[in-house]
N, C-alpha and C positions, 0 to 999 in steps of 0.2 A: 505494500500499498504505500510505502515511503519511499520508495527505491524512484530513482530518477529515471525518466524514459529514457530507453536506449537511444545511442545515438542514430544517425541515418547516415550510411556509407555508400551506398550504390543506389543504382536506379529503382530497383524492385521496390526497396525501402522507402524512397523518395514516392513512388508511386502508391505505396500503402499509406504513407501519410497525407497524401493529397486526397485519397479517398476517404479515410476516415474525417478528414477535416472539412471536406467538402458535404458529407453525411451530415455532420454535426451542424453545420452552418446552415444548411436547408431545413431541417427537423426542428433545431432549437427555434428558432425565429417562427416558424409556423406554429408550433405547439403552444410557445410562451404568449404568442400573441393572441391566440384563440383562448388560452386560459384567462389572459386579462382582461378582453372583450366580454367574456362570458360571465366573468365576476363569480357570485355565489352559484351558478346555475353550471358551472364548467364541468363536474362531476356528471351531471345528467346528459349535458350535451355530449360528451367524449363517450359515453354509452349507445349515443344514437346511431345505427347503422349507417344511415344516410350521411352523418357528420365525419363518421370513420372513412368512407368511401371518398368523401371529398378531401379529408386530409391526405389519402392516398394518392389521388390525383395532384393535389399541390405538392407535396413532396418529390413525386418524380419528376414533374416540371421544374422544380425549382432546382434540382439536383445537377443537372448540365449547366445551369447558370453558375453555380457553386464550383462547379469543377473548372470553369473558365477564370473563376477569381481567384481559386487557391493556385492552379496551375501559371497564371501571370505572376501571382506574388513568388512562387518558386522560381521562375525565370529569373526574376529580379533580384533574389538573393543570390543565384549563381551568376549573375551579369559580371560583377568584378573578375571572376575566374576565367571567364571566355570572351572577355570584351573584344578581343580582335576577330573573332569566328562567331559572332552574335547570330546570323542568319541560321548557322547549323544550330546553333543551341535552341532558337526557337523553334524550329523546324523538330528537335530531338523531344524537346517538352510536348509540343504537340502531338506528335506520336505517342508519347507516355500517357497524357491523358486520355486519348482516343482509345488507346488499349485498356484503362481503367474503365472507360464507359463500356467498350465491348465485352467486358467481364460479366455483365449483367444480362440476364435474359430479358426480352421484351416484357415490360409491366404489364399485367392483365389490366390494369387500370387505366391503360392508354392506348393499348394496339400498335400493331407493328408501324403503321403509318406514320402516326404521332411520334412514335420512338425514333424512326428515321430522319423525319423531320428535326427533331431536337438534336441528333447527331450531326446533321449537316450545320446547324446554327452555331454548335458548338465550335465544329471543326472551322467555320469562318471567324468566331470570336477569337479561336487561337492563332490564326494566321494573321489577325490584326495586330498582335502583341509587338511585332518586330518593325512597325510602322511608327513608332514612338518610343523616346526614352523609357526606361524603367521608371513607374510612378512610385510615389509614396504608398505604403500600403494602405492608409486611409481613404487614397483617393481610388484605388482600384474598383470599388463598387459603383462609381457615378455611371457607367454606362447602362447597368442593369438593374440598380435600386427600385427603380419604379417598375420594372416589369415583374421583379420579385414581390412587389408589394400588391400588385394586380392578382398574384397568385393566391393570396391568403383565403381561407376557406369560410370567410366570413362575408356576408353580403356587402356591396358595396355602399349601401345607403347605412350600414352602420359602422362603418370604418371611420367616418367624419373626418378628422383634419390629422390622421394617424400617420401618414406617409412619411414625415420627418423621422418618426419615432422609428420605423424600420430601418431609414437611411443611416442613421445614427448608431442601430444595432449592429449594422453590415461593417460600417467604418471602423468601430471600435474592436469588432470581432476580427477583422483583417489584422489589425494592430497586434493582437494577441496571438494570433496565428503566425504573423512574421515573426515576433519575438520567440516563439517555441520552435521554429525552423531555425532561426539564426543560432541557438543555443544547442541545438541538437546536429545539425549538419556539419560532415565534414566535404568541406566545399571540392578540395582537390579529387578525392576519391570519388564523389557522386559525378563530377565533371568529367573524369575519366570513364567512368561507366556510362553515362551519358554518350560520350563520344564513341565508345566501342558498339553501341548499339545493342547490347546484349542485356535485356530485361526479364526478370524472372519474378512474375507477380504470385503473389501469394494464392494457395487454392482455398483458404479458409472461406467462411462465409462473408462476403463483401460487407462493409460498414452499412451501406446504404438501405438495405434490406431490412434492417433492425428498426422497428419502429419504435418511437420515443414513447416513455410510459407518461 
């Protein structure tokens, strides 16, 4: 319980970090926002099958957005190590993040067509990373936070003026993820692993399929 998280020393371990943190960002925001909005009725609401189904749709749609954010954050952390060959690094991160996405079967809540479209959107977002300098962690959510807010499983008429709350949640969370990654990553080792193109993803149950409580 009190052990420090293990270091991240290769591309496979970086992929696991991206997977776990993307799932965390997607699910925590959705469930915590729904709990806050429901107030005293939260326990009743979370037992409703229709609401559970809506949350399932929301978190699977949010997951690729969060993969894009955490993937971009990882590329920024690695940037000083591979400053001279950034296009290759961006492409390596893109390949890595898409491999994380592809380890998941098509969610029943979405269907194959929607899942394929979300993958294409993720691919495009990852390609855009190299078109600008690395961002501060707090600025990474700017292109996607409104899209994330629209995915909340609460009727839009009940959301009020809550959009800035979700924006700030994403900004603070990205800073926290950045701090954890910089504390754990072995930059030269991970950069070399990405350069080699050899990625061994864990075969354990992927993080995003575990529903938040």
